[in-house]
Structure formats: C-alpha cells, structure tokens
C-alpha positions in Angstrom: 9.2 157.9 78.8 10.6 154.6 80.8 7.7 152.7 81.9 8.7 149.6 84.5 5.7 146.3 85.1 7.2 145.2 87.5 7.3 141.5 87.4 5.6 140.7 91.0 5.3 136.5 89.1 1.2 136.0 89.2 0.4 138.9 86.6 -0.6 138.3 83.0 1.7 140.7 82.3 1.5 140.5 78.3 -2.8 142.2 78.4 -0.6 145.1 80.6 2.5 144.9 78.5 -0.4 145.4 74.9 -2.6 147.7 77.0 0.7 150.5 76.9 1.6 149.9 73.7 -1.9 150.9 72.3 -0.3 153.4 74.3 3.0 154.4 72.7 4.4 153.2 75.2 6.6 149.9 75.3 7.2 148.9 78.8 10.4 147.1 80.0 8.5 143.9 82.7 11.4 142.6 85.8 12.1 142.6 88.7 15.5 143.7 89.6 16.5 146.2 91.8 18.3 148.6 89.2 15.9 148.4 86.7 13.3 149.7 89.1 14.6 152.5 90.8 14.9 154.0 87.2 11.7 154.0 86.4 9.6 156.5 85.8 6.4 155.4 86.2 6.1 151.5 88.0 3.4 149.2 87.2 2.1 146.3 90.7 -0.8 144.0 88.8 -1.3 140.7 90.0 -4.0 138.1 89.9 -4.5 135.4 92.3 -5.1 135.3 96.3 -2.7 137.7 98.1 -1.5 134.9 99.6 0.5 134.0 97.2 1.7 137.6 95.6 2.8 138.5 98.9 5.0 135.1 99.3 6.5 136.4 95.0 7.1 139.5 96.5 9.0 138.8 99.6 10.6 136.1 97.8 11.8 138.7 95.1 12.2 141.2 97.3 10.6 143.7 96.1 8.5 144.4 99.4 11.2 146.9 100.3 12.1 148.8 97.3 7.3 148.4 96.4 8.3 150.8 99.5 10.1 153.1 98.8 9.2 153.8 95.5 9.4 157.7 95.1 8.3 157.9 91.1 4.0 157.2 90.1 3.1 154.3 90.8 -0.3 151.8 89.7 -1.7 148.5 91.0 -4.0 147.0 88.8 -6.7 144.4 90.7 -4.4 142.4 93.3 -1.7 145.0 92.8 -3.9 147.9 94.8 -5.2 145.0 97.3 -1.4 144.5 97.8 -0.8 148.2 98.8 -3.4 147.9 102.0 -2.1 147.4 105.0 -2.9 143.5 105.2 -6.3 141.2 103.8 -9.1 139.4 104.7 -7.8 136.3 102.3 -5.2 134.9 104.4 -6.1 131.2 103.3 -4.2 129.8 107.5 -5.4 130.2 110.5 -4.2 133.5 110.5 -6.9 136.3 110.4 -6.1 138.1 107.9 -2.6 138.1 106.4 -0.1 142.3 105.9 0.4 143.6 102.8 2.8 146.7 101.5 1.1 149.2 104.4 1.4 151.7 101.5 -2.4 153.0 101.6 -4.8 153.1 104.5 -6.8 150.4 105.1 -7.6 146.4 104.6 -9.3 143.9 102.3 -12.2 142.6 103.1 -14.4 139.7 102.0 -16.9 141.5 100.0 -20.3 141.6 101.9 -22.7 141.1 98.6 -26.5 140.0 100.5 -27.6 137.8 97.5 -25.5 139.3 94.4 -23.1 136.6 93.7 -19.5 136.4 94.1 -17.3 136.8 92.9 -17.5 140.8 91.9 -17.3 140.0 87.9 -18.1 142.4 85.1 -18.9 146.5 84.1 -20.1 148.4 86.5 -20.2 152.1 87.9 -17.6 154.3 89.7 -18.4 157.9 91.2 -15.8 160.0 92.5 -15.8 163.8 92.2 -14.1 164.7 89.2 -11.2 166.5 90.3 -8.5 164.1 90.5 -6.3 164.3 87.9 -5.9 159.5 87.3 -9.7 160.7 86.6 -8.7 164.0 83.7 -11.6 163.6 80.9 -13.5 160.4 82.9 -17.0 161.3 83.7 -18.6 160.3 87.6 -20.9 157.6 86.5 -18.0 155.4 83.7 -18.4 151.5 83.5 -15.1 149.3 84.6 -14.8 145.8 84.3 -14.1 143.7 87.4 -13.2 140.5 88.6 -12.6 140.0 92.6 -13.9 139.2 95.4 -12.6 141.1 98.5 -12.1 145.4 98.1 -10.6 147.8 100.4 -13.1 149.9 102.6 -13.5 153.4 101.8 -10.6 155.2 103.4 -9.4 158.4 103.4 -6.6 157.4 100.6 -10.2 156.1 98.2 -10.2 158.3 95.2 -13.3 156.8 93.3 -15.8 154.8 95.2 -17.7 151.5 93.9 -21.2 150.2 95.1 -22.1 145.9 94.8 -23.6 145.0 97.9 -22.2 147.7 99.6 -20.0 150.4 98.7 -16.2 150.0 98.1 -12.8 152.1 97.1 -12.8 152.0 93.4 -9.8 153.3 92.9 -7.4 154.5 96.3 -4.4 156.9 96.0 -2.3 158.2 98.4 1.0 160.7 97.6 2.7 158.9 94.8 1.3 155.5 95.2 -2.2 155.0 93.5 -4.9 151.7 93.0 -7.3 150.8 90.9 -9.4 147.4 91.7 -10.9 146.9 87.9 -8.7 146.0 85.1 -8.6 149.3 83.0 -6.4 147.4 80.3 -9.4 145.6 80.4 -11.7 148.6 80.4 -12.2 150.1 76.9 -11.8 154.1 76.0 -12.0 154.7 79.5 -9.9 152.7 80.5 -7.7 153.5 78.4 -8.2 157.3 79.1 -7.2 156.1 83.2 -3.5 154.5 81.8 -3.4 157.7 79.6 -3.6 160.4 82.5 -1.4 158.0 84.2 1.4 158.5 82.0 0.7 162.6 82.1 0.7 162.5 86.1 
C-alpha cells in the first residue's frame, strides 16, 4: 500500500509517520502532485491556525489536488477543519476564512461555558457503531483532543463529542474523512482507527 502524508508545512509529521510505522506501513511525506495522485490512501495533517494552514495549501498548489482526490483521505485535527466550508478562525477583519469546502459545515469557536479553552485532554466520542472507520471502537471510547475550534454537527458527522456543547469528532463524505482528535496520540483506539482507515 502506498500511503502518502500530504506535506502541508504545518504539522508534526514525525508523530503521524511513526503512528503508521507501528502498524507496519511506511508512509511517504510529499507535496508533489504525481506522488499524491498515485497514492492508495492520503493523510492530511495539520496543527496551528486555519489562516496559516490554508495559506500553505494555496502556496503549495495543494488545494486543487486535495479537492480532486479519489482515494480515501483522512484529515487530523486542523487537517479535518481544512476539509470544511469555512472557519471562524480568520484572525483578521473578515468574519471567516474559506477552507477546502469538501465536508459540509463551518468551523466555529467552541462555546464551552465555564470550561477552559483549548479543549485539551481525553474525551469520549459517541457514534452508532455502524461505520467501517469506527469498526471495533465502542461508542464512548476516549480520544485525545487539543483544539479551540470545531466543526458544527452536520449531515456528514459520523461521531460527536461534547465539551460545553456537542461538536463533530469524526466527519465523512464520500472518500473524505476527518478526525478532530489526534489518533496518533490516542493509544490503542487511535491505532485501531488508523488501521480501519487503511482497510477502507
């Protein structure tokens, strides 16, 4: 299997790569069109801000490549958020920044009441246990989160988490999937999610 981690220029690629190596897969990290197009599976990682991430994707001419992907693609954390329509994390005079527009819904600042932001640490996700990406992962399993913005719950939501209010923990549309948490930092259940993705 040829697994390609898209080099977004804004991710801890080493930890993502090692998570797959522990599963017996040696991923390639690349931003080259020919390498990405020839992949069996794609990973879209990301940490930092939506503004910086989308700027990097545009500068590296990755936006049309990602939108045109036909193979299964999984975004982690900010990588998932980039798949959405837009993000409130614009950090300028505009109310939001346009994202890839692949998965329906917008990324919004989490409304958490008296809870702290960022949402950091282990939290449960809830799902109906039917999607193959979540095979063998019971509803209520704990994953590791670090974020202040999240995708609203939409028709593309496969699993939710609750921190002050419900938000999308996992989303999916056609061959595109996103996980708001860090699978590579979520122990055995995170490894199972990655293995399930490899088997899609």
